[in-house]
C-alpha positions as CSV (number, residue, x, y, z in Angstrom):
1,M,18.8,-15.0,-72.1
2,D,21.6,-14.9,-69.0
3,T,19.8,-17.3,-65.6
4,S,23.3,-17.1,-64.6
5,I,22.0,-14.0,-62.3
6,L,18.5,-16.1,-60.9
7,A,21.2,-19.2,-60.3
8,W,20.9,-18.6,-56.3
9,P,20.5,-20.4,-53.2
10,V,16.4,-21.4,-53.8
11,A,15.7,-20.1,-50.2
12,V,17.6,-17.1,-50.8
13,V,15.1,-16.5,-54.1
14,V,11.8,-17.4,-52.7
15,I,12.7,-15.5,-48.9
16,S,12.9,-12.6,-50.9
17,L,10.0,-13.6,-52.9
18,L,8.2,-13.9,-48.9
19,F,9.5,-10.0,-47.8
20,M,8.9,-8.3,-51.2
21,L,4.6,-9.3,-50.0
22,I,5.5,-8.7,-46.3
23,F,7.1,-5.4,-47.0
24,R,4.5,-4.1,-49.6
25,K,3.9,-0.3,-49.1
26,P,7.8,0.0,-48.0
27,L,8.4,-1.4,-51.4
28,T,5.7,0.9,-52.9
29,D,7.4,4.1,-51.8
30,F,10.9,2.3,-52.6
31,I,10.3,1.2,-56.0
32,G,10.0,4.7,-57.1
33,R,12.6,6.3,-55.9
34,I,14.9,3.6,-57.2
35,N,15.6,3.2,-61.3
36,K,18.8,0.5,-61.5
37,L,19.4,-2.0,-59.7
38,G,22.4,-4.6,-59.5
39,I,22.9,-7.7,-58.3
40,G,27.2,-8.9,-58.8
41,N,28.2,-7.7,-62.6
42,K,24.7,-7.4,-63.3
43,T,23.2,-4.2,-63.8
44,V,19.0,-4.3,-65.1
45,S,17.5,-0.6,-65.1
46,A,14.0,0.4,-65.0
47,N,12.2,3.1,-67.1
48,P,9.8,5.1,-65.2
49,T,6.9,3.8,-66.8
50,T,8.4,0.2,-65.9
51,I,8.4,1.4,-62.3
52,Q,5.4,3.4,-62.0
53,K,4.0,-0.1,-63.6
54,Q,5.6,-1.6,-61.5
55,K,4.4,0.1,-58.0
56,T,0.1,0.3,-59.7
57,E,0.7,-3.8,-59.7
58,L,1.8,-3.5,-55.8
59,N,-0.7,-0.8,-54.7
60,E,-3.5,-2.9,-56.2
61,N,-2.5,-7.1,-55.2
62,E,-2.8,-5.3,-51.5
63,S,-5.6,-7.1,-50.7
64,K,-5.0,-10.6,-52.1
65,D,-4.1,-13.8,-51.2
66,T,0.1,-13.5,-50.4
67,I,1.0,-16.5,-53.2
68,D,-1.5,-15.9,-55.2
69,V,0.1,-12.1,-56.3
70,V,3.4,-14.3,-56.5
71,F,2.4,-15.9,-59.4
72,E,0.4,-12.7,-59.8
73,I,4.0,-10.8,-60.2
74,F,6.6,-12.9,-61.6
75,S,7.0,-14.0,-64.0
76,K,6.5,-17.8,-65.5
77,E,10.1,-18.3,-66.7
78,T,11.0,-17.3,-63.6
79,M,9.2,-19.5,-61.4
80,T,9.3,-22.3,-62.9
81,I,12.8,-22.6,-62.2
82,I,11.8,-21.9,-58.5
83,E,10.5,-25.0,-58.6
84,E,12.4,-26.6,-59.7
85,R,14.6,-26.2,-57.2
86,I,12.0,-26.7,-54.4
87,K,11.8,-29.9,-55.6
88,D,15.6,-30.7,-55.8
89,V,16.1,-29.7,-51.9
90,T,13.1,-31.1,-50.9
91,K,12.8,-34.7,-53.1
92,I,8.9,-34.1,-53.0
93,D,9.1,-36.1,-56.2
94,N,9.9,-39.6,-54.2
95,L,7.6,-39.4,-52.2
96,S,4.4,-41.6,-53.4
97,S,1.5,-39.6,-50.5
98,P,-0.3,-37.2,-51.5
99,N,-0.6,-36.3,-47.5
100,E,3.7,-36.8,-47.3
101,K,4.4,-34.6,-50.2
102,V,2.3,-31.4,-48.4
103,T,3.8,-32.4,-45.4
104,K,7.3,-31.6,-46.6
105,L,6.2,-28.7,-48.1
106,F,4.6,-27.0,-44.9
107,R,8.3,-28.0,-43.5
108,Y,9.8,-26.1,-46.4
109,S,7.8,-23.6,-45.4
110,Q,8.1,-23.2,-41.8
111,A,11.9,-23.6,-42.2
112,L,12.1,-20.5,-44.7
113,N,9.8,-18.0,-42.8
114,L,11.8,-19.1,-40.1
115,A,15.9,-18.5,-42.1
116,A,13.5,-14.8,-43.2
117,T,12.6,-14.2,-39.9
118,F,15.9,-14.3,-38.2
119,D,17.7,-13.2,-41.5
120,R,15.5,-9.5,-41.0
121,V,16.5,-9.9,-37.3
122,Y,19.6,-10.0,-37.5
123,N,20.0,-7.8,-40.6
124,K,18.8,-4.7,-38.1
125,I,19.5,-5.9,-34.4
126,Y,22.2,-4.2,-32.5
127,N,25.5,-5.7,-31.6
128,S,24.3,-4.3,-27.7
129,Q,21.1,-5.6,-28.0
130,I,22.9,-9.1,-28.7
131,K,24.8,-8.8,-25.8
132,I,21.5,-8.3,-23.3
133,L,20.4,-11.3,-24.8
134,D,23.3,-13.1,-24.2
135,F,23.7,-11.7,-19.7
136,L,19.9,-12.2,-20.4
137,N,21.1,-16.3,-20.8
138,S,22.5,-16.7,-18.3
139,S,20.1,-16.1,-15.6
140,T,16.3,-16.5,-15.0
141,S,16.0,-13.0,-15.4
142,R,16.7,-9.3,-14.3
143,N,15.1,-5.8,-13.6
144,K,14.9,-3.8,-16.5
145,D,17.4,-1.2,-15.0
146,D,20.1,-4.6,-14.8
147,V,19.9,-4.5,-18.9
148,K,20.0,-0.7,-19.4
149,P,24.0,-0.6,-19.5
150,F,23.6,-2.7,-22.6
151,Y,21.9,0.5,-23.9
152,E,23.6,3.7,-22.1
153,Q,27.3,2.3,-23.9
154,A,26.0,2.0,-26.9
155,K,24.0,5.3,-26.7
156,A,27.3,6.4,-25.6
157,N,29.3,5.1,-28.3
158,Y,27.4,5.8,-31.4
159,P,25.1,9.6,-30.1
160,D,23.3,10.1,-33.0
161,W,22.1,7.1,-33.8
162,F,20.6,7.1,-30.3
163,K,19.9,10.5,-29.4
164,N,16.2,9.6,-31.1
165,Y,15.4,6.1,-29.2
166,S,14.7,5.6,-26.5
167,F,15.5,3.4,-24.3
168,D,11.6,1.1,-24.2
169,A,12.0,1.6,-27.7
170,Y,14.7,-0.2,-28.3
171,L,13.7,-3.1,-26.2
172,N,10.9,-3.2,-27.5
173,Y,12.6,-4.4,-30.5
174,L,13.4,-7.6,-29.1
175,V,10.3,-7.8,-27.6
176,V,8.1,-7.6,-31.0
177,N,10.7,-9.9,-32.3
178,L,9.8,-12.9,-29.3
179,M,13.2,-12.1,-28.1
180,I,12.5,-11.3,-24.6
181,V,9.8,-10.7,-22.3
182,I,9.0,-7.8,-19.8
183,T,6.5,-8.3,-16.7
184,P,4.1,-5.9,-16.0
185,E,6.3,-5.5,-12.6
186,H,10.1,-4.7,-15.5
187,I,11.5,-8.3,-15.2
188,V,13.2,-9.1,-18.5
189,S,13.8,-12.6,-19.3
190,I,14.3,-14.2,-22.5
191,T,12.3,-16.3,-24.6
192,T,12.5,-19.7,-26.8
193,V,12.6,-18.2,-30.1
194,W,16.0,-15.9,-28.8
195,E,17.9,-19.8,-27.9
196,D,16.4,-21.1,-31.5
197,F,18.1,-16.9,-32.5
198,L,21.6,-18.3,-30.9
199,K,21.4,-21.3,-33.3
200,Y,20.6,-20.4,-36.3
201,I,23.4,-17.3,-35.8
202,L,25.9,-20.7,-35.3
203,F,25.0,-22.8,-37.1
204,N,25.2,-20.4,-40.3
205,K,28.9,-19.2,-38.7
206,L,27.0,-15.7,-39.0
207,P,29.4,-13.0,-35.9
208,M,27.8,-12.9,-32.5
209,N,30.0,-9.5,-32.3
210,K,28.4,-6.5,-34.7
211,T,29.8,-4.1,-35.3
212,F,27.6,-1.5,-34.2
């Protein structure tokens, strides 16, 4: 078997597995619409029977424990590859105490969860929203109206994208991802999560100025 398609950094692989479970419903709908998956020069085709089987499995596993579902859905061979990569990254076999191993793996899962969350946010966040966060970073807090010009400028630049995207919904994306808090008095301020998100951007050398 050609395993080069699986030779990715362990974080990417495990994050992908977690995303599949976190976003089960969207994935179920998506699977029904695809018949080919390409990664680099590798292409995997799926026939309708296989697609329906995978869709059924996702539905059946809806109420099961997330970790158990991973081992039920994916092959033993793939999970063994992941296991070896986790051992290589965490050096868990060098630890003798079971408590040390549990602590190490738990911290590793925290790092993966953080990376998965920040990566998802970065891919979806608008450039103008990053500018808002940077703007708020320079002061303790601002009135909600102070950040609206960023929204209006983005709306003027991309009217089709923003015609059904209200200012409140635009800000709410930052609220639900714990980047900002808005008080009942409409005072907006950033959180420590944004500070860590900024560190994530800089650490991974991601551009602060996105195209859109």
